[in-house]
C-alpha positions in Angstrom: 7.7 35.9 -126.0 10.6 35.3 -123.6 11.5 31.6 -122.9 11.5 30.4 -119.5 15.0 29.7 -118.0 16.0 26.1 -117.6 17.6 26.9 -114.2 16.0 25.2 -111.3 13.6 27.0 -108.8 15.2 28.7 -105.9 13.9 27.2 -102.7 14.0 29.5 -99.7 12.7 29.3 -96.2 10.1 31.8 -94.8 12.9 33.4 -92.7 15.1 33.9 -95.8 12.2 35.3 -97.7 11.4 37.8 -95.0 15.1 38.8 -94.8 15.1 39.4 -98.7 12.0 41.6 -98.4 13.5 43.6 -95.5 16.8 44.2 -97.5 15.0 44.9 -100.7 13.1 47.8 -99.0 16.0 49.0 -97.0 17.2 52.6 -97.4 20.5 52.2 -95.5 21.9 48.9 -96.9 24.5 49.0 -99.7 22.9 49.5 -103.2 24.4 46.4 -104.6 23.0 44.3 -101.7 19.5 45.9 -102.2 19.6 45.2 -105.9 20.6 41.5 -105.4 17.7 41.1 -102.9 15.3 42.5 -105.5 16.7 40.3 -108.2 16.2 37.1 -106.1 12.7 38.1 -105.0 11.6 38.5 -108.6 13.2 35.3 -109.5 11.5 33.5 -106.8 8.2 34.9 -107.9 8.7 33.3 -111.4 9.7 36.3 -113.4 12.0 35.6 -116.3 15.6 37.2 -116.6 14.6 39.8 -119.2 11.6 41.2 -117.2 13.8 41.2 -114.0 16.6 43.1 -115.7 14.1 45.6 -117.3 12.2 46.3 -114.1 15.4 46.9 -112.1 17.1 48.9 -115.0 20.1 46.5 -115.0 21.6 44.0 -117.3 20.7 40.4 -117.9 24.4 39.5 -117.0 24.0 40.9 -113.5 20.8 39.0 -113.1 22.4 35.7 -114.3 25.4 36.1 -111.9 23.1 36.8 -108.9 20.8 33.9 -109.5 23.6 31.4 -110.3 25.4 32.4 -107.1 22.2 31.9 -105.1 21.6 28.6 -106.7 25.2 27.4 -106.0 25.9 28.9 -102.6 22.7 30.1 -101.0 20.8 33.3 -100.6 22.9 34.7 -97.9 26.2 34.4 -99.8 24.6 35.6 -103.0 23.8 39.0 -101.3 27.4 39.6 -100.4 30.4 40.6 -102.5 32.7 37.7 -103.4 36.3 38.0 -102.2 38.7 39.0 -105.0 42.4 39.7 -105.2 43.4 43.3 -105.2 45.4 44.7 -108.2 49.0 45.0 -107.5 49.8 48.5 -106.6 51.4 50.5 -109.5 52.7 53.3 -107.3 55.7 51.9 -105.3 57.1 53.2 -102.1 60.1 54.8 -103.9 57.5 56.7 -106.0 55.8 58.0 -102.8 59.2 58.9 -101.3 59.9 61.1 -104.4 56.6 62.9 -104.1 57.1 63.6 -100.5 60.7 64.9 -101.3 59.3 67.3 -104.0 56.5 68.4 -101.6 58.9 69.2 -98.8 60.9 71.4 -101.2 59.8 74.9 -102.4 58.7 75.6 -105.8 61.2 78.4 -106.1 63.8 75.7 -105.9 62.6 74.3 -109.2 62.5 77.6 -111.0 58.9 78.7 -110.2 57.8 82.0 -108.8 55.6 80.6 -106.0 56.9 80.2 -102.5 54.7 77.3 -101.6 53.0 74.5 -103.7 49.3 74.3 -104.2 48.0 70.8 -104.6 47.2 71.5 -108.2 50.8 72.9 -109.1 52.3 70.0 -107.1 50.4 67.3 -109.0 51.1 68.9 -112.3 54.9 69.2 -111.5 54.9 65.5 -110.7 53.2 64.3 -113.8 55.5 66.4 -116.0 58.7 65.3 -114.4 58.1 61.8 -113.0 59.4 60.0 -116.1 62.6 61.8 -116.2 63.1 61.2 -112.4 62.5 57.5 -112.8 58.9 57.3 -111.6 56.8 56.7 -114.6 53.9 55.1 -112.5 53.1 58.7 -111.4 52.4 59.9 -115.0 48.6 60.1 -114.5 48.7 61.1 -110.8 45.9 63.5 -110.1 45.5 65.9 -107.2 43.7 63.2 -105.2 46.4 60.7 -105.7 49.1 63.2 -104.5 46.9 64.3 -101.6 46.6 60.6 -100.3 50.4 60.2 -100.6 51.0 63.3 -98.4 48.1 62.3 -96.0 49.9 59.1 -95.3 52.9 61.2 -94.0 50.6 63.8 -92.5 52.1 66.5 -94.6 50.4 69.8 -95.7 53.1 71.7 -97.7 50.5 74.2 -98.9 50.2 75.7 -95.4 52.5 77.8 -93.0 52.7 77.6 -89.3 54.5 80.4 -87.8 57.0 80.0 -84.8 59.3 82.2 -83.1 63.0 81.0 -82.6 64.5 81.6 -79.2 67.5 83.8 -79.8 68.1 84.6 -76.2 70.7 82.4 -74.8 69.6 83.3 -71.3 65.9 82.5 -72.0 65.6 79.9 -69.4 67.3 81.8 -66.6 65.4 85.0 -67.2 62.0 83.2 -67.5 62.8 81.5 -64.2 63.7 84.9 -62.5 60.3 86.4 -63.6 58.4 83.2 -62.4 60.2 83.4 -59.0 58.8 87.0 -58.7 55.3 85.8 -59.5 55.5 83.0 -57.0 56.9 85.2 -54.3 54.0 87.6 -54.7 51.5 84.7 -54.7 52.8 83.5 -51.4 53.3 86.9 -49.9 52.2 87.7 -46.3 49.2 89.9 -45.8 51.3 92.8 -44.8 53.2 92.8 -48.1 56.7 92.1 -49.2 59.9 93.8 -47.9 63.4 94.2 -49.2 66.4 92.8 -47.3 66.8 96.2 -45.6 63.2 96.2 -44.5 61.9 98.7 -47.1 58.4 98.0 -48.6 58.5 96.3 -51.9 56.0 96.9 -54.6 55.9 94.9 -57.9 54.5 96.3 -61.1 54.2 94.8 -64.6 54.9 97.4 -67.2 54.5 97.4 -71.1 53.1 99.3 -74.0 50.1 98.6 -76.4 51.0 100.7 -79.5 48.9 101.2 -82.6 45.5 101.7 -81.0 43.7 103.3 -83.8 41.3 106.3 -83.4 38.7 105.7 -85.9 35.8 108.0 -86.6 32.4 107.4 -88.1 31.2 108.6 -91.5 27.5 108.2 -90.6 25.6 107.8 -87.4 25.3 104.2 -86.0 21.8 102.7 -86.1 20.5 101.3 -82.8 18.8 97.9 -82.6 15.1 98.0 -83.4 12.8 95.2 -82.3 11.3 93.3 -85.3 13.7 95.0 -87.8 17.4 94.4 -87.0 18.7 93.0 -83.7 22.3 94.5 -83.8 23.8 97.9 -84.1 24.1 99.1 -87.7 27.3 100.8 -88.8 28.6 102.2 -92.1 31.5 100.1 -93.1 33.6 103.2 -94.1 35.5 105.1 -91.4 37.9 108.0 -90.8 41.4 107.5 -89.5 42.3 110.1 -86.8 45.6 108.7 -85.8 47.0 106.1 -83.5 47.7 106.0 -79.7 50.0 104.0 -77.4 48.9 102.8 -74.1 51.6 102.7 -71.4 50.6 100.8 -68.5 51.9 99.6 -65.1 49.8 96.9 -63.4 50.4 96.4 -59.6 50.6 92.6 -59.1 49.7 92.8 -55.5 46.4 94.8 -55.6 45.6 95.2 -59.3 45.9 99.0 -59.5 46.8 100.4 -62.9 49.0 103.4 -63.6 48.7 104.4 -67.2 49.3 107.0 -69.9 48.0 107.4 -73.4 50.4 109.0 -75.8 50.8 109.4 -79.5 54.2 107.7 -79.3 56.2 105.5 -76.9 59.7 106.9 -76.8 62.1 107.2 -73.9 60.4 110.5 -72.9 57.0 109.0 -72.6 58.3 106.0 -70.7 60.0 108.2 -68.2 56.8 110.1 -67.7 55.2 106.8 -66.8 58.1 106.1 -64.3 57.4 109.6 -62.8 53.7 108.7 -62.4 54.7 105.4 -60.7 57.2 107.2 -58.5 54.5 109.6 -57.5 51.8 106.9 -56.7 53.9 104.7 -54.4 55.4 105.6 -50.9 58.7 107.5 -51.1 60.5 104.9 -48.7 59.5 102.0 -50.9 61.3 100.1 -53.7 59.4 99.4 -56.9 60.3 96.3 -58.8 59.4 96.5 -62.4 58.8 93.5 -64.8 59.3 94.7 -68.4 60.7 93.7 -71.7 63.8 94.8 -73.6 62.3 97.7 -75.5 64.8 100.4 -76.4 62.9 103.0 -74.5 63.4 101.0 -71.3 67.1 100.9 -71.4 67.9 104.0 -73.4 70.5 106.7 -72.1 67.7 109.1 -71.2 65.9 106.3 -69.2 69.2 105.3 -67.5 69.9 108.9 -66.6 66.5 109.2 -64.9 66.9 106.0 -63.0 70.4 107.1 -61.9 68.7 110.1 -60.2 66.4 107.8 -58.3 68.9 105.4 -56.5 67.4 102.4 -54.8 64.0 103.4 -56.0 63.4 101.1 -59.1 64.6 97.6 -59.8 64.3 96.1 -63.2 63.4 92.4 -63.9 63.6 91.8 -67.7 61.6 89.1 -69.5 63.6 87.2 -72.1 63.9 88.5 -75.6 60.8 87.3 -77.5 59.2 86.2 -74.2 57.0 89.3 -73.5 54.2 86.8 -73.1 55.6 86.1 -69.6 54.6 89.8 -68.8 51.3 89.6 -66.9 50.3 93.2 -68.0 49.6 91.5 -71.4 46.4 90.1 -69.8 45.4 93.6 -69.0 45.7 94.6 -72.6 43.7 91.6 -73.6 41.0 92.7 -71.2 40.9 96.2 -72.7 40.6 94.9 -76.2 37.6 92.8 -75.2 35.8 95.5 -73.3 36.0 99.3 -73.8 38.3 99.2 -77.0 36.0 96.8 -78.7 34.4 98.5 -81.8 35.2 101.8 -80.4 34.6 104.8 -82.6 35.5 108.5 -81.6 35.2 112.0 -83.0 39.0 112.8 -82.3 42.2 111.5 -81.0 41.6 113.4 -77.8 38.3 111.6 -77.4 40.0 108.3 -77.7 42.6 109.1 -75.0 39.8 110.4 -72.6 37.8 107.2 -73.1 40.9 104.8 -72.6 41.7 106.6 -69.3 38.1 106.4 -68.4 38.0 102.7 -68.9 41.2 102.3 -66.9 39.4 104.3 -64.0 36.6 102.0 -64.2 39.0 99.0 -63.8 40.6 100.7 -60.9 37.3 101.2 -59.1 37.0 97.4 -59.0 40.7 96.1 -59.4 41.4 92.6 -60.1 44.6 91.0 -58.9 46.2 89.1 -61.8 48.1 85.8 -61.0 50.5 83.5 -62.7 49.3 80.0 -62.0 51.7 77.7 -63.9 55.0 77.2 -62.1 56.0 74.0 -63.7 59.4 75.4 -64.9 60.4 76.1 -61.4 59.2 73.0 -59.9 61.2 70.9 -62.4 64.3 73.0 -61.5 63.8 72.4 -57.8 63.3 68.7 -58.2 66.7 68.5 -60.2 
């Protein structure tokens, strides 16, 4: 039979007893706090240490510590963790700096085949080479340890974020030239723009969307059926029927689209687009074209055609690697999200026909595209 403890009774107020009961039944309080509240409840009820430890599935040492702390400092203090000194950090700042240095290098620089570290390979390299590099504290560094060190510096060496370097020394000036055109159109009078000589001036944004795939079905699509499946069903296999290039000219003043669908986009196809533009607009007008630096736009064949149309076309080039400044890109985005989305055809000619039909539908209710952000121009004017 267990002997009774010689420790004195723990006297508590009714409020303290209610608080102990509330914590002992809590599902959100920390586990150690709940356990201590249950130990003190049972001790107050007169249970001996062996029975308390057995019922709570813990050790007598933990029960002794909790009761002794309550007798010495009170119930409230006994429920909380005692302050204690932290162990001195074994991994020093110079060790972390070495880890960061390795992480910011590429594995191939150390004789590996990989281009980028994985967290596992980085941690393994650090464990294997830390002693020879003078950082023995890292000999047991796991992936989590290495990850914490990298997180402190907000580093993710296992990922790649692509960027495009500006290689055009005239990028700023060309960008501002394009933006000046957009702002001129946005503030144009109702009767339209005119050149210095009084000729009507029309502005079109021109570009190509290559690689539009003509894909055919290998089995008929299954329509949605109420109660069975709520989407179209489609066999995942398909037939490749070739690719098409969409050459488009977007009128920035009224939203009209002049377009062609070709198998390729060489100089001859671009010249045909220019001929379509020339046919569409009045003969006495000048046509200002915003376009990128594609070889077909500046080839000898294209220059020869332009020379035969003096004072008819005026080029405004976007910067190299700056085709995102060309508003016609928004038109191609609209096509991709509307009639080109999930398109399947029986032949390349059907793809061409449906693209041209989609463009006709847009022209039936044209939308004027506008550039809204002129911060680059505003900063130049303030300067």
